[in-house]
N, C-alpha and C positions, 0 to 999 in steps of 0.2 A: 673563703675568707678574703682572698685577694680582690675579688670582684666587689664585695661589700665595702672593703677598705677604700678601693678606688672610687666608688660612688660617694662615700663620705668625704673624701678629699675634694672631689669636684664640687660638692655642695658648699664646703668651707671656702673654696676659692671663689665661688659665685657670691657668697656673702661678703667676702673681703673686697671683691671687685666693685660691689654696689656701694661701698663706703667711699665718699669723696676724699676722706683723709688718707686713703691708701695711695692715691695718685698725687698728693700734694707735693711730693718731692719732684715729680715730673713737671707739673705746671703750677708753681707757687702762686698764691693770690697776691697780686701786686699791691692791692689796696691795703692788705694786712701788713705788708712789709713797710709801706710808707708811713703808716700810723702805728705807733707802739701800742701794745695791749694796755699799758697803764696810762695812756694819754687821757687826761680828763676831758679833752674836747671831743673825744671820739664818741659818736652816737651809734648805738646798735642799729642794724638794718631794720629790725622789727619795730623800731620806735620812730622811724622816719615819718614825718607828718606829710600828708597829701595836701597840696594847696587847695583851699576852699574859698568860696565866694558867697557872700550874702546876697540872695536873690529873692524875688517874690515867689511864694509857693503857688501851687495850683489852685489853692483855695483863697488866694489873695492875701495871705498872711505874710507880712514883711519879716525879714530876719531869718528865714529858713536857710540852712546851710546845705550846699550840694557840692559834690566833687566836680571840679572844673574839667571839662573834656579837653583832651589834647587835639587841637585842631591845627591844620596846616596854616602857617602864617601867610598873610596876604603879601604878594610880590607883584611887580609889574607884569609878570607872566601869568598870574592867576586871577588878576582883577577882572579880566574880560571873559572868564569862563562861565558866563551866565547860561548859555545854551546847553552846556554839557551836564549830563546826569551821572552821578557816581553809581557804582555797582550796588552799594547799600541802598540808595534811594530807589534804584530800579527794582530791587527785590522787595521793597516795601510799598511799591506803587499800588494804588487802589484804582481799579478800572471802572468805577462808578462813584457818584457823589455819595456822601455820608447819609443824606436824608433818604435817598432811594434804597440804599442797602439796609437802612434801619427798618424799612417796611417789609423786608423779606422775612417770612416766617418758616422756621425749620419744622421738620417732621410733618409735612403737609404736601399735598399735590400742588400743581401750578395754580396760583391764585391771581386775581386781577391786580392785587397790590404788588405782585412780583414783576409786573410787566415793565415798569419804568426802569428798574435796575437791570433787568435782562436786556432791554433795548439799548441802554447805555453801554453795557459790556459788549454787546454784539457790534455796535457801531465803532467803538474804540478798537476792538480786535480786528475788524475789517480794514480799518485805516492804519493799523500799526505796521511798522517796518519789520523786516526779518530780524534786525538787531533787538528790537523791543521784545520779540517773542523767542529770543535765544535761550538756550538751557542755562546759561550763566546767570540769567536774571530770574530763573524759576527753580527754587529748591525742590529736591526730590522728596516726596511725601508718600505715605502709605495710607491704607484704608483707615486704620485706627486713629491716625493724626487728624484726618479730616472729620471723622465721626465724633471724636471726643472734643475737638477744638474748632467747632464750626464757625463761631464768631471771629476767631483769630484769623482764619484763612479766607473768610468771605470777601470776595472781590479781588483776591490776589492771584497772581500767576504762579502756578506750581508745575512740577514735572511728575507725570505718571508713567511708570514703566511696568509692563506686565504682558499678559496674553489676552488678545481680543477673542472672545468666544462667540460673539454675536454681533452682526452688523445689518441693520435694516434701514430702509429709506422712509423718512417721515414726510407727509404732505405739508404744504405751506400752512403756517398759522393764519387763520382768518383775521386775527387781530393785528398781525404785522406781515403784510404781504411782501415787504422788502426782504425779509429773511430768506424767502424761497424754500427750497427743500433742504432739510437737515438730515444728517446720518446719525442714527443712534447706535452707539458702541457700548458693549458690555465688557468691561475690562476686569480681569482678575490679577491683582498685583501680588507678587511674591507668593507666600504660603497662605494668603487670605482665601477663605471659602466664600466670602461675600463679595458681590460685584461692585465696581465703580461705574456709574453711568456717565458717559461723556457724549455731548452733542457736538458733532464736527460739521463745519461749513463745507469742507471739501474732503475728497478721498484721493489717495495716490492712484495713478493709472495702473490698472490690473489688480487692484485690491479686491479680494473675494467678498461677496455679499451673501449672507445666509444666516440661518439660526444656529448652525453647528459648524463653526470654523475654529481654527487654532493658529492664530497669527501673532508672534511676538512683535511688539511695537512700543514706541514711547510717544508721549504727547505733552506739549506745553499748553495748558488749559487754565482758565480762570475758574476758581471754585465759586459756586453759587449758593447751594443750600443742601440740607438733608431732605431728599425727595422721597415721598411715599408712593409705592406702586403695588399692584396686586400680583400675587404669585400663587402657585399651587398650594403652598402651605399657609396662605393667608396674606395679610397686609405686611409688606416688608419696607425697610428704609435703606436708602443707599445715597452716598454722596453724589451730587450732580454738578457737572462742570461743562464749560463751553470752550471748544478748541477751534482753531482755524484750519488745521490740517493734521495729518498723521505722519509720524516719522517711521517709515516702513520700507523694507527692501524685499523684493520678490525673491523667493528661493530659486536656486538654479534648476532644480528638477520640477517638472510640471506633473501634477497628479492627474491620472486619467483612469477611467473605469476599465476593468478587464472584461472582454467580450466572452460569450458562451463558447465560441469556437476556440479561443485561446485556452479556456479552461479544459475543453475536451482534448485538445492537443497535449496539454500538460499531463492530464491523467493517462492518456495513451502512452506517452513517452515514459512515464513512471512505471507502468505495467510492463512494457517491453524491456526496460532496464532491469526490473526485478526478475523477469523470466530468463534473461540472458545470464544473470548472476547465478540463478538456481541451476540452469543447464550446464554452465561451466563447472560448478562444484560437483554435479552428478557425473559428468564426463570424466573428471579427474579421479573420482573415487569409485567408479563402477566395479572395478576388479580388485579393489583393495579391501582388506579385512580391517575391521576396527580393532582398536587396541584391546577391547574386552574379548573379542573373538580369539585374537591371538593368545591372550592369557589363558582362556579356557582350554584351547587346543593344546597348548604347551603343558598345562596341568594334567590333562587326560593322558597325554603321551607319556609323561613321567610316571603316572600311576600305573599305566599298562606295563611299562618296562619293569617296574619294581615287582609286579605280581605275575609276570609271564611264566615263571618257573612253576608256579602252583596251579596253573590252569590245565585241566584235563581235556585234551582235544578229542579223546575217544577213537573209535575205529572209523577209518575213512570209508567212503563209499566204494572205492575200488576194492578194498579188502572185503567188504561185505558181499560184493558181487562175485568175487573169487570163491568165497566160502559157499555161497549158494550154488555156484556151478559145480563144485566138487561134491556137494551133497546130492545133486541131481544125477551125477555119474554113478554114484554108489547105489542108487535105487533103480531097478529095471523099469522099463516103460510099461504101459498098460497093454501094448500089443504083444510083448514077450510073455506076459503072464496069462494070456487068454488060453483056455483049455486045460490049464494045469491047476490041480487042486491047491488050494491054499492051506497053509498050516493053521 
């Protein structure tokens, strides 16, 4: 009952602590003190009007009201910042023009109509600075976001984190020899069972290449489209992106294959160790009786001692030989009885 009561007290205190009125005596509201509750000029906070401005709507209709955005006022120190790009503008940057991106078709393989947008993204990424491709300008996304909101992310820089399971080298595209060789990466992000396909212009030094790898990495890549590819289960669809490089760190330990000699030595050492353990146990217990044997022997000894008085040992062998000798003395031998009549 004390534990249940203590738990109830804690819950009550939590509820009271969540109420702002509980702490009003510690930090009183200055605004409420300055204005009396019955002041007719006092305006409730939920009724404060947001400044609005009549501007032309998207459809050209005059008189539409919108909320005025809070922008930083122009000062002599900010009037010359034409070359600087804010973080929000960098996150919303589109790496190809609108007309080229509009011709990209989702849920399809590479088409000739995709070439212009792909080429523009490739050229812009190749000429971009490290700051342009930084993680702060690329929001972290998952498979579901790209798959469900393809048009929203098309042509924008995003961050992909996951495990690269496959890395293969692709030959140059005959339609664009400038691109050279690209690396096709199959990335599984988080708990997704479907891959994200990323084409990378470069690979870090020492990055493993193959169909079965397991390398955690992150990439800043531009989303292109939902790409259709052939798999064992049929035709599949995956988000397709283009990256300039892979953020990856080589592990400290280098994996290598175990030779047959090392396997044989390991098995031999295991057998020798097992034989040594068995021999040691046998040597220490060769003259020792088990607990079961000791218990049986003790039980038999006790039973013998209890029934010893009732056991008939009979006539010993020595007494039997003495009796036989006396019997032979009482009867004459065959030589003494020769020639005498018998009764």
